[in-house]
All heavy atoms as TSV, in Angstrom:
chain	resi	resn	atom	element	x	y	z
A	1	MET	N	N	2.770	-227.714	-87.831
A	1	MET	CA	C	3.816	-226.755	-88.143
A	1	MET	C	C	5.075	-227.208	-87.432
A	1	MET	O	O	5.033	-227.705	-86.299
A	1	MET	CB	C	3.389	-225.358	-87.672
A	1	MET	CG	C	4.456	-224.310	-87.961
A	1	MET	SD	S	4.026	-222.575	-87.583
A	1	MET	CE	C	2.373	-222.626	-87.056
A	2	ARG	N	N	6.214	-227.051	-88.111
A	2	ARG	CA	C	7.486	-227.466	-87.571
A	2	ARG	C	C	8.436	-226.296	-87.697
A	2	ARG	O	O	8.295	-225.403	-88.506
A	2	ARG	CB	C	8.077	-228.650	-88.314
A	2	ARG	CG	C	7.215	-229.826	-88.327
A	2	ARG	CD	C	7.939	-231.023	-89.041
A	2	ARG	NE	N	8.753	-230.635	-90.152
A	2	ARG	CZ	C	9.290	-231.485	-90.958
A	2	ARG	NH1	N	9.025	-232.725	-90.869
A	2	ARG	NH2	N	10.022	-231.028	-91.962
A	3	GLY	N	N	9.501	-226.357	-86.850
A	3	GLY	CA	C	10.542	-225.368	-86.998
A	3	GLY	C	C	10.268	-224.070	-86.277
A	3	GLY	O	O	9.319	-223.937	-85.509
A	4	SER	N	N	11.196	-223.141	-86.445
A	4	SER	CA	C	11.106	-221.837	-85.747
A	4	SER	C	C	10.580	-220.726	-86.605
A	4	SER	O	O	10.589	-219.567	-86.217
A	4	SER	CB	C	12.516	-221.489	-85.229
A	4	SER	OG	O	13.384	-221.396	-86.296
A	5	HIS	N	N	10.237	-220.966	-87.846
A	5	HIS	CA	C	9.684	-219.902	-88.759
A	5	HIS	C	C	8.355	-220.414	-89.426
A	5	HIS	O	O	8.187	-221.596	-89.633
A	5	HIS	CB	C	10.725	-219.600	-89.849
A	5	HIS	CG	C	11.906	-218.928	-89.320
A	5	HIS	ND1	N	12.888	-219.597	-88.612
A	5	HIS	CD2	C	12.303	-217.598	-89.349
A	5	HIS	CE1	C	13.801	-218.690	-88.262
A	5	HIS	NE2	N	13.454	-217.497	-88.689
A	6	ALA	N	N	7.546	-219.442	-89.786
A	6	ALA	CA	C	6.311	-219.715	-90.504
A	6	ALA	C	C	6.448	-219.181	-91.924
A	6	ALA	O	O	7.052	-218.101	-92.113
A	6	ALA	CB	C	5.150	-219.133	-89.843
A	7	LYS	N	N	5.930	-219.927	-92.844
A	7	LYS	CA	C	5.971	-219.476	-94.291
A	7	LYS	C	C	4.545	-219.048	-94.654
A	7	LYS	O	O	3.635	-219.834	-94.676
A	7	LYS	CB	C	6.380	-220.659	-95.096
A	7	LYS	CG	C	6.515	-220.382	-96.579
A	7	LYS	CD	C	7.014	-221.644	-97.337
A	7	LYS	CE	C	7.307	-221.368	-98.742
A	7	LYS	NZ	N	7.797	-222.606	-99.403
A	8	LEU	N	N	4.378	-217.704	-94.891
A	8	LEU	CA	C	3.109	-217.178	-95.175
A	8	LEU	C	C	3.001	-216.977	-96.692
A	8	LEU	O	O	3.889	-216.437	-97.286
A	8	LEU	CB	C	2.895	-215.821	-94.458
A	8	LEU	CG	C	3.142	-215.771	-92.969
A	8	LEU	CD1	C	3.029	-214.332	-92.472
A	8	LEU	CD2	C	2.199	-216.722	-92.286
A	9	ALA	N	N	1.942	-217.490	-97.287
A	9	ALA	CA	C	1.785	-217.424	-98.792
A	9	ALA	C	C	0.396	-216.952	-99.146
A	9	ALA	O	O	-0.580	-217.214	-98.402
A	9	ALA	CB	C	2.104	-218.817	-99.332
A	10	ARG	N	N	0.311	-216.275	-100.261
A	10	ARG	CA	C	-1.000	-215.858	-100.833
A	10	ARG	C	C	-0.810	-215.681	-102.290
A	10	ARG	O	O	0.254	-215.604	-102.765
A	10	ARG	CB	C	-1.485	-214.605	-100.120
A	10	ARG	CG	C	-0.785	-213.359	-100.536
A	10	ARG	CD	C	-1.384	-212.119	-99.877
A	10	ARG	NE	N	-0.844	-210.949	-100.568
A	10	ARG	CZ	C	-1.407	-209.834	-100.655
A	10	ARG	NH1	N	-2.621	-209.705	-100.046
A	10	ARG	NH2	N	-0.917	-208.804	-101.222
A	11	ARG	N	N	-1.934	-215.587	-102.976
A	11	ARG	CA	C	-1.896	-215.292	-104.436
A	11	ARG	C	C	-2.409	-213.833	-104.554
A	11	ARG	O	O	-3.419	-213.444	-103.998
A	11	ARG	CB	C	-2.816	-216.179	-105.183
A	11	ARG	CG	C	-2.355	-217.626	-105.152
A	11	ARG	CD	C	-2.028	-218.060	-106.548
A	11	ARG	NE	N	-1.513	-219.465	-106.441
A	11	ARG	CZ	C	-0.406	-219.834	-106.950
A	11	ARG	NH1	N	0.383	-218.953	-107.513
A	11	ARG	NH2	N	0.027	-221.075	-106.840
A	12	ASN	N	N	-1.663	-213.037	-105.364
A	12	ASN	CA	C	-2.131	-211.649	-105.562
A	12	ASN	C	C	-3.175	-211.624	-106.647
A	12	ASN	O	O	-3.583	-212.628	-107.192
A	12	ASN	CB	C	-0.945	-210.760	-105.832
A	12	ASN	CG	C	-0.227	-211.077	-107.108
A	12	ASN	OD1	O	-0.753	-211.727	-107.968
A	12	ASN	ND2	N	0.987	-210.521	-107.255
A	13	ARG	N	N	-3.628	-210.401	-106.934
A	13	ARG	CA	C	-4.720	-210.296	-107.922
A	13	ARG	C	C	-4.299	-210.737	-109.331
A	13	ARG	O	O	-5.129	-211.168	-110.095
A	13	ARG	CB	C	-5.175	-208.805	-108.001
A	13	ARG	CG	C	-5.848	-208.368	-106.768
A	13	ARG	CD	C	-6.367	-206.974	-106.881
A	13	ARG	NE	N	-6.946	-206.551	-105.637
A	13	ARG	CZ	C	-7.366	-205.401	-105.340
A	13	ARG	NH1	N	-7.264	-204.437	-106.199
A	13	ARG	NH2	N	-7.936	-205.115	-104.208
A	14	ALA	N	N	-2.952	-210.695	-109.631
A	14	ALA	CA	C	-2.483	-211.094	-110.889
A	14	ALA	C	C	-2.253	-212.648	-110.956
A	14	ALA	O	O	-1.866	-213.174	-111.961
A	14	ALA	CB	C	-1.145	-210.429	-111.211
A	15	GLY	N	N	-2.461	-213.361	-109.775
A	15	GLY	CA	C	-2.331	-214.786	-109.718
A	15	GLY	C	C	-0.955	-215.229	-109.322
A	15	GLY	O	O	-0.671	-216.405	-109.271
A	16	ARG	N	N	-0.025	-214.254	-109.076
A	16	ARG	CA	C	1.312	-214.633	-108.641
A	16	ARG	C	C	1.315	-214.985	-107.194
A	16	ARG	O	O	0.686	-214.353	-106.348
A	16	ARG	CB	C	2.313	-213.444	-108.915
A	16	ARG	CG	C	2.460	-213.205	-110.463
A	16	ARG	CD	C	3.486	-212.131	-110.650
A	16	ARG	NE	N	4.750	-212.596	-110.077
A	16	ARG	CZ	C	5.846	-211.792	-109.998
A	16	ARG	NH1	N	5.735	-210.542	-110.291
A	16	ARG	NH2	N	6.905	-212.287	-109.500
A	17	LYS	N	N	2.179	-215.895	-106.827
A	17	LYS	CA	C	2.291	-216.376	-105.431
A	17	LYS	C	C	3.292	-215.413	-104.722
A	17	LYS	O	O	4.397	-215.161	-105.242
A	17	LYS	CB	C	2.851	-217.781	-105.418
A	17	LYS	CG	C	2.728	-218.434	-104.034
A	17	LYS	CD	C	3.109	-219.909	-104.117
A	17	LYS	CE	C	2.898	-220.605	-102.800
A	17	LYS	NZ	N	3.275	-221.998	-102.893
A	18	GLU	N	N	2.892	-214.964	-103.573
A	18	GLU	CA	C	3.753	-214.102	-102.735
A	18	GLU	C	C	4.040	-214.835	-101.467
A	18	GLU	O	O	3.088	-215.356	-100.780
A	18	GLU	CB	C	3.060	-212.758	-102.480
A	18	GLU	CG	C	2.755	-211.992	-103.711
A	18	GLU	CD	C	1.815	-210.776	-103.485
A	18	GLU	OE1	O	1.215	-210.741	-102.422
A	18	GLU	OE2	O	1.836	-209.893	-104.362
A	19	ILE	N	N	5.296	-214.880	-101.021
A	19	ILE	CA	C	5.661	-215.667	-99.823
A	19	ILE	C	C	6.473	-214.766	-98.958
A	19	ILE	O	O	7.336	-214.027	-99.366
A	19	ILE	CB	C	6.478	-216.886	-100.220
A	19	ILE	CG1	C	5.698	-217.854	-101.090
A	19	ILE	CG2	C	7.028	-217.579	-98.980
A	19	ILE	CD1	C	6.469	-218.983	-101.666
A	20	GLN	N	N	6.192	-214.855	-97.646
A	20	GLN	CA	C	7.048	-214.182	-96.619
A	20	GLN	C	C	7.305	-215.157	-95.512
A	20	GLN	O	O	6.383	-215.823	-95.051
A	20	GLN	CB	C	6.291	-212.932	-96.125
A	20	GLN	CG	C	7.165	-212.171	-95.097
A	20	GLN	CD	C	6.554	-210.821	-94.786
A	20	GLN	OE1	O	5.463	-210.496	-95.190
A	20	GLN	NE2	N	7.313	-210.051	-94.059
A	21	ILE	N	N	8.542	-215.209	-95.047
A	21	ILE	CA	C	8.935	-216.077	-94.001
A	21	ILE	C	C	9.086	-215.216	-92.701
A	21	ILE	O	O	9.753	-214.163	-92.718
A	21	ILE	CB	C	10.332	-216.786	-94.278
A	21	ILE	CG1	C	10.302	-217.456	-95.632
A	21	ILE	CG2	C	10.710	-217.716	-93.143
A	21	ILE	CD1	C	9.347	-218.620	-95.732
A	22	VAL	N	N	8.494	-215.648	-91.645
A	22	VAL	CA	C	8.567	-214.904	-90.322
A	22	VAL	C	C	8.892	-215.812	-89.171
A	22	VAL	O	O	8.491	-216.976	-89.188
A	22	VAL	CB	C	7.270	-214.109	-90.019
A	22	VAL	CG1	C	6.955	-213.088	-91.057
A	22	VAL	CG2	C	6.055	-215.111	-89.960
A	23	PRO	N	N	9.669	-215.311	-88.231
A	23	PRO	CA	C	10.009	-216.190	-87.104
A	23	PRO	C	C	8.808	-216.365	-86.212
A	23	PRO	O	O	7.982	-215.504	-86.066
A	23	PRO	CB	C	11.073	-215.399	-86.425
A	23	PRO	CG	C	10.995	-214.025	-86.812
A	23	PRO	CD	C	10.300	-214.057	-88.188
A	24	ILE	N	N	8.778	-217.521	-85.498
A	24	ILE	CA	C	7.693	-217.759	-84.570
A	24	ILE	C	C	8.290	-217.602	-83.163
A	24	ILE	O	O	8.975	-218.476	-82.695
A	24	ILE	CB	C	7.147	-219.219	-84.707
A	24	ILE	CG1	C	6.673	-219.453	-86.130
A	24	ILE	CG2	C	6.023	-219.482	-83.705
A	24	ILE	CD1	C	6.306	-220.866	-86.447
A	25	ARG	N	N	7.943	-216.446	-82.520
A	25	ARG	CA	C	8.456	-216.161	-81.214
A	25	ARG	C	C	7.456	-215.321	-80.518
A	25	ARG	O	O	6.619	-214.624	-81.113
A	25	ARG	CB	C	9.767	-215.337	-81.293
A	25	ARG	CG	C	10.889	-216.063	-82.039
A	25	ARG	CD	C	12.208	-215.378	-81.829
A	25	ARG	NE	N	13.234	-216.035	-82.580
A	25	ARG	CZ	C	13.918	-215.463	-83.564
A	25	ARG	NH1	N	13.723	-214.232	-83.870
A	25	ARG	NH2	N	14.794	-216.173	-84.227
A	26	ARG	N	N	7.570	-215.331	-79.190
A	26	ARG	CA	C	6.609	-214.486	-78.413
A	26	ARG	C	C	6.973	-213.013	-78.576
A	26	ARG	O	O	6.086	-212.170	-78.605
A	26	ARG	CB	C	6.699	-214.827	-76.953
A	26	ARG	CG	C	6.002	-216.123	-76.630
A	26	ARG	CD	C	5.804	-216.289	-75.140
A	26	ARG	NE	N	5.174	-217.485	-74.806
A	26	ARG	CZ	C	3.869	-217.675	-74.795
A	26	ARG	NH1	N	3.060	-216.680	-75.032
A	26	ARG	NH2	N	3.325	-218.853	-74.444
A	27	GLN	N	N	8.233	-212.711	-78.669
A	27	GLN	CA	C	8.657	-211.298	-78.831
A	27	GLN	C	C	9.723	-211.261	-79.997
A	27	GLN	O	O	10.546	-212.147	-80.152
A	27	GLN	CB	C	9.355	-210.783	-77.599
A	27	GLN	CG	C	8.422	-210.555	-76.457
A	27	GLN	CD	C	9.082	-209.916	-75.241
A	27	GLN	OE1	O	10.287	-210.115	-75.034
A	27	GLN	NE2	N	8.364	-209.123	-74.549
A	28	LEU	N	N	9.644	-210.188	-80.768
A	28	LEU	CA	C	10.534	-209.969	-81.859
A	28	LEU	C	C	11.345	-208.707	-81.557
A	28	LEU	O	O	10.854	-207.768	-80.971
A	28	LEU	CB	C	9.770	-209.791	-83.181
A	28	LEU	CG	C	8.874	-210.942	-83.675
A	28	LEU	CD1	C	8.107	-210.475	-84.875
A	28	LEU	CD2	C	9.785	-212.138	-83.961
A	29	THR	N	N	12.604	-208.694	-82.024
A	29	THR	CA	C	13.388	-207.512	-81.896
A	29	THR	C	C	12.915	-206.412	-82.802
A	29	THR	O	O	12.206	-206.763	-83.793
A	29	THR	CB	C	14.900	-207.754	-82.164
A	29	THR	OG1	O	15.042	-208.164	-83.468
A	29	THR	CG2	C	15.407	-208.858	-81.192
A	30	VAL	N	N	13.179	-205.188	-82.532
A	30	VAL	CA	C	12.726	-204.131	-83.356
A	30	VAL	C	C	13.231	-204.256	-84.845
A	30	VAL	O	O	12.510	-204.082	-85.761
A	30	VAL	CB	C	13.223	-202.736	-82.783
A	30	VAL	CG1	C	12.914	-201.588	-83.762
A	30	VAL	CG2	C	12.599	-202.450	-81.467
A	31	GLY	N	N	14.504	-204.697	-84.975
A	31	GLY	CA	C	15.056	-204.836	-86.316
A	31	GLY	C	C	14.318	-205.943	-87.110
A	31	GLY	O	O	14.050	-205.810	-88.302
A	32	THR	N	N	13.967	-207.028	-86.462
A	32	THR	CA	C	13.271	-208.142	-87.106
A	32	THR	C	C	11.859	-207.669	-87.516
A	32	THR	O	O	11.377	-207.906	-88.626
A	32	THR	CB	C	13.150	-209.343	-86.204
A	32	THR	OG1	O	14.423	-209.830	-85.848
A	32	THR	CG2	C	12.353	-210.491	-86.897
A	33	LEU	N	N	11.175	-206.942	-86.611
A	33	LEU	CA	C	9.856	-206.467	-86.940
A	33	LEU	C	C	9.910	-205.456	-88.075
A	33	LEU	O	O	9.065	-205.536	-88.929
A	33	LEU	CB	C	9.275	-205.790	-85.722
A	33	LEU	CG	C	7.834	-205.330	-85.804
A	33	LEU	CD1	C	6.894	-206.550	-86.100
A	33	LEU	CD2	C	7.363	-204.700	-84.465
A	34	HIS	N	N	10.923	-204.629	-88.133
A	34	HIS	CA	C	11.106	-203.628	-89.178
A	34	HIS	C	C	11.262	-204.357	-90.525
A	34	HIS	O	O	10.719	-203.984	-91.559
A	34	HIS	CB	C	12.205	-202.719	-88.888
A	34	HIS	CG	C	12.480	-201.665	-89.912
A	34	HIS	ND1	N	11.574	-200.649	-90.168
A	34	HIS	CD2	C	13.462	-201.551	-90.837
A	34	HIS	CE1	C	12.036	-199.901	-91.214
A	34	HIS	NE2	N	13.169	-200.415	-91.555
A	35	ALA	N	N	12.108	-205.451	-90.480
A	35	ALA	CA	C	12.345	-206.175	-91.716
A	35	ALA	C	C	11.095	-206.841	-92.209
A	35	ALA	O	O	10.799	-206.862	-93.496
A	35	ALA	CB	C	13.439	-207.238	-91.467
A	36	ILE	N	N	10.254	-207.431	-91.361
A	36	ILE	CA	C	8.980	-208.073	-91.730
A	36	ILE	C	C	8.091	-206.983	-92.357
A	36	ILE	O	O	7.491	-207.158	-93.448
A	36	ILE	CB	C	8.386	-208.697	-90.586
A	36	ILE	CG1	C	9.109	-209.946	-90.095
A	36	ILE	CG2	C	6.874	-209.138	-90.850
A	36	ILE	CD1	C	8.766	-210.458	-88.765
A	37	TYR	N	N	8.007	-205.830	-91.719
A	37	TYR	CA	C	7.135	-204.759	-92.258
A	37	TYR	C	C	7.643	-204.347	-93.647
A	37	TYR	O	O	6.904	-204.134	-94.578
A	37	TYR	CB	C	7.238	-203.560	-91.272
A	37	TYR	CG	C	6.328	-202.390	-91.719
A	37	TYR	CD1	C	5.006	-202.389	-91.407
A	37	TYR	CD2	C	6.841	-201.333	-92.403
A	37	TYR	CE1	C	4.197	-201.377	-91.767
A	37	TYR	CE2	C	6.042	-200.324	-92.843
A	37	TYR	CZ	C	4.715	-200.316	-92.498
A	37	TYR	OH	O	3.909	-199.240	-92.905
A	38	ARG	N	N	8.996	-204.139	-93.814
A	38	ARG	CA	C	9.544	-203.755	-95.116
A	38	ARG	C	C	9.230	-204.754	-96.184
A	38	ARG	O	O	8.855	-204.321	-97.316
A	38	ARG	CB	C	11.020	-203.521	-94.900
A	38	ARG	CG	C	11.662	-202.899	-96.154
A	38	ARG	CD	C	13.136	-202.581	-95.907
A	38	ARG	NE	N	13.889	-203.769	-95.497
A	38	ARG	CZ	C	14.499	-203.990	-94.341
A	38	ARG	NH1	N	14.402	-203.114	-93.387
A	38	ARG	NH2	N	15.158	-205.116	-94.148
A	39	GLN	N	N	9.318	-206.011	-95.852
A	39	GLN	CA	C	9.034	-207.081	-96.797
A	39	GLN	C	C	7.609	-207.090	-97.175
A	39	GLN	O	O	7.172	-207.230	-98.350
A	39	GLN	CB	C	9.499	-208.427	-96.327
A	39	GLN	CG	C	10.986	-208.634	-96.245
A	39	GLN	CD	C	11.348	-209.857	-95.463
A	39	GLN	OE1	O	10.522	-210.827	-95.306
A	39	GLN	NE2	N	12.584	-209.938	-94.988
A	40	ALA	N	N	6.709	-206.996	-96.165
A	40	ALA	CA	C	5.310	-207.032	-96.418
A	40	ALA	C	C	4.817	-205.854	-97.264
A	40	ALA	O	O	3.863	-205.941	-98.013
A	40	ALA	CB	C	4.493	-207.130	-95.118
A	41	SER	N	N	5.435	-204.734	-97.011
A	41	SER	CA	C	5.104	-203.516	-97.800
A	41	SER	C	C	5.300	-203.615	-99.334
A	41	SER	O	O	4.714	-202.864	-100.055
A	41	SER	CB	C	5.805	-202.236	-97.238
A	41	SER	OG	O	7.168	-202.305	-97.487
A	42	ARG	N	N	6.031	-204.650	-99.711
A	42	ARG	CA	C	6.223	-204.864	-101.189
A	42	ARG	C	C	4.869	-205.364	-101.770
A	42	ARG	O	O	4.586	-205.269	-102.961
A	42	ARG	CB	C	7.267	-205.899	-101.461
A	42	ARG	CG	C	8.651	-205.464	-101.115
A	42	ARG	CD	C	9.725	-206.466	-101.466
A	42	ARG	NE	N	9.290	-207.828	-101.114
A	42	ARG	CZ	C	9.999	-208.915	-101.453
A	42	ARG	NH1	N	11.134	-208.850	-102.037
A	42	ARG	NH2	N	9.510	-210.116	-101.037
A	43	PHE	N	N	4.061	-206.063	-100.923
A	43	PHE	CA	C	2.863	-206.688	-101.377
A	43	PHE	C	C	1.596	-206.007	-100.949
A	43	PHE	O	O	0.517	-206.208	-101.602
A	43	PHE	CB	C	2.818	-208.187	-100.893
A	43	PHE	CG	C	4.049	-208.974	-101.253
A	43	PHE	CD1	C	4.872	-209.446	-100.252
A	43	PHE	CD2	C	4.395	-209.126	-102.561
A	43	PHE	CE1	C	6.014	-210.213	-100.548
A	43	PHE	CE2	C	5.506	-209.859	-102.853
A	43	PHE	CZ	C	6.380	-210.387	-101.848
A	44	VAL	N	N	1.591	-205.329	-99.823
A	44	VAL	CA	C	0.380	-204.771	-99.264
A	44	VAL	C	C	0.599	-203.243	-99.114
A	44	VAL	O	O	1.626	-202.849	-98.600
A	44	VAL	CB	C	0.084	-205.382	-97.869
A	44	VAL	CG1	C	-1.170	-204.782	-97.264
A	44	VAL	CG2	C	-0.018	-206.940	-97.962
A	45	PRO	N	N	-0.372	-202.422	-99.512
A	45	PRO	CA	C	-0.246	-200.959	-99.375
A	45	PRO	C	C	-0.150	-200.606	-97.895
A	45	PRO	O	O	-0.602	-201.226	-97.004
A	45	PRO	CB	C	-1.544	-200.437	-99.929
A	45	PRO	CG	C	-2.166	-201.520	-100.773
A	45	PRO	CD	C	-1.620	-202.820	-100.211
A	46	GLU	N	N	0.683	-199.509	-97.647
A	46	GLU	CA	C	0.929	-199.064	-96.317
A	46	GLU	C	C	-0.322	-198.822	-95.498
A	46	GLU	O	O	-0.299	-199.206	-94.283
A	46	GLU	CB	C	1.794	-197.834	-96.328
A	46	GLU	CG	C	2.236	-197.414	-94.874
A	46	GLU	CD	C	3.151	-196.227	-94.869
A	46	GLU	OE1	O	3.699	-195.849	-95.907
A	46	GLU	OE2	O	3.349	-195.740	-93.780
A	47	GLN	N	N	-1.335	-198.316	-96.112
A	47	GLN	CA	C	-2.595	-198.047	-95.250
A	47	GLN	C	C	-3.203	-199.338	-94.757
A	47	GLN	O	O	-3.942	-199.314	-93.769
A	47	GLN	CB	C	-3.593	-197.171	-95.999
A	47	GLN	CG	C	-4.118	-197.801	-97.303
A	47	GLN	CD	C	-3.334	-197.489	-98.539
A	47	GLN	OE1	O	-2.219	-197.135	-98.483
A	47	GLN	NE2	N	-4.039	-197.589	-99.732
A	48	GLY	N	N	-2.900	-200.422	-95.389
A	48	GLY	CA	C	-3.454	-201.747	-94.940
A	48	GLY	C	C	-2.519	-202.383	-93.904
A	48	GLY	O	O	-2.926	-203.139	-93.009
A	49	LEU	N	N	-1.206	-202.047	-93.941
A	49	LEU	CA	C	-0.281	-202.672	-93.022
A	49	LEU	C	C	-0.161	-201.878	-91.729
A	49	LEU	O	O	-0.061	-202.448	-90.650
A	49	LEU	CB	C	1.137	-202.678	-93.675
A	49	LEU	CG	C	1.473	-203.761	-94.527
A	49	LEU	CD1	C	2.929	-203.654	-95.030
A	49	LEU	CD2	C	1.331	-205.169	-93.810
A	50	ARG	N	N	-0.094	-200.575	-91.839
A	50	ARG	CA	C	0.189	-199.722	-90.672
A	50	ARG	C	C	-0.675	-199.976	-89.447
A	50	ARG	O	O	-0.097	-200.126	-88.379
A	50	ARG	CB	C	0.149	-198.216	-91.100
A	50	ARG	CG	C	0.726	-197.275	-90.071
A	50	ARG	CD	C	1.023	-195.958	-90.736
A	50	ARG	NE	N	1.783	-195.082	-89.780
A	50	ARG	CZ	C	3.019	-195.279	-89.463
A	50	ARG	NH1	N	3.732	-196.206	-90.014
A	50	ARG	NH2	N	3.630	-194.470	-88.631
A	51	PRO	N	N	-2.001	-200.096	-89.601
A	51	PRO	CA	C	-2.791	-200.365	-88.365
A	51	PRO	C	C	-2.468	-201.714	-87.713
A	51	PRO	O	O	-2.665	-201.887	-86.480
A	51	PRO	CB	C	-4.228	-200.406	-88.881
A	51	PRO	CG	C	-4.201	-199.748	-90.202
A	51	PRO	CD	C	-2.811	-199.989	-90.768
A	52	ARG	N	N	-1.887	-202.663	-88.402
A	52	ARG	CA	C	-1.571	-204.001	-87.876
A	52	ARG	C	C	-0.186	-204.016	-87.196
A	52	ARG	O	O	0.063	-204.888	-86.413
A	52	ARG	CB	C	-1.646	-205.031	-88.947
A	52	ARG	CG	C	-3.013	-205.129	-89.535
A	52	ARG	CD	C	-3.102	-206.269	-90.496
A	52	ARG	NE	N	-4.400	-206.293	-91.133
A	52	ARG	CZ	C	-5.505	-206.891	-90.602
A	52	ARG	NH1	N	-5.385	-207.500	-89.410
A	52	ARG	NH2	N	-6.643	-206.909	-91.255
A	53	PHE	N	N	0.596	-202.988	-87.497
A	53	PHE	CA	C	1.911	-202.991	-86.895
A	53	PHE	C	C	2.156	-201.868	-85.847
A	53	PHE	O	O	3.011	-201.981	-84.995
A	53	PHE	CB	C	2.991	-202.702	-88.029
A	53	PHE	CG	C	3.435	-203.980	-88.713
A	53	PHE	CD1	C	2.633	-204.456	-89.792
A	53	PHE	CD2	C	4.578	-204.669	-88.392
A	53	PHE	CE1	C	3.001	-205.652	-90.425
A	53	PHE	CE2	C	4.964	-205.846	-89.125
A	53	PHE	CZ	C	4.110	-206.291	-90.106
A	54	PHE	N	N	1.349	-200.799	-85.926
A	54	PHE	CA	C	1.608	-199.677	-85.103
A	54	PHE	C	C	0.297	-199.247	-84.418
A	54	PHE	O	O	-0.798	-199.222	-85.062
A	54	PHE	CB	C	2.108	-198.409	-85.890
A	54	PHE	CG	C	3.390	-198.729	-86.641
A	54	PHE	CD1	C	3.369	-198.933	-87.998
A	54	PHE	CD2	C	4.603	-198.702	-86.005
A	54	PHE	CE1	C	4.515	-199.261	-88.717
A	54	PHE	CE2	C	5.799	-198.920	-86.656
A	54	PHE	CZ	C	5.751	-199.213	-87.983
A	55	ALA	N	N	0.378	-198.878	-83.141
A	55	ALA	CA	C	-0.795	-198.339	-82.385
A	55	ALA	C	C	-0.897	-196.837	-82.721
A	55	ALA	O	O	0.130	-196.153	-82.610
A	55	ALA	CB	C	-0.566	-198.570	-80.887
A	56	GLU	N	N	-2.039	-196.459	-83.042
A	56	GLU	CA	C	-2.220	-195.033	-83.416
A	56	GLU	C	C	-2.628	-194.235	-82.153
A	56	GLU	O	O	-3.196	-194.669	-81.198
A	56	GLU	CB	C	-3.318	-194.859	-84.467
A	56	GLU	CG	C	-2.960	-195.566	-85.718
A	56	GLU	CD	C	-1.840	-194.888	-86.529
A	56	GLU	OE1	O	-1.641	-193.674	-86.427
A	56	GLU	OE2	O	-1.115	-195.602	-87.193
């Protein structure tokens, strides 16, 4: 891996490629984390994302 960002890719059930770019850092600002969550929610239902982003 090179650079300061990671490119995450997967194929959805319809076979379309979904890509998300995320920074590689030990800590992310709240705004960056919110943007990543908002982008990911286009592809993954909230009930699947929420446990990975928020402590209940």
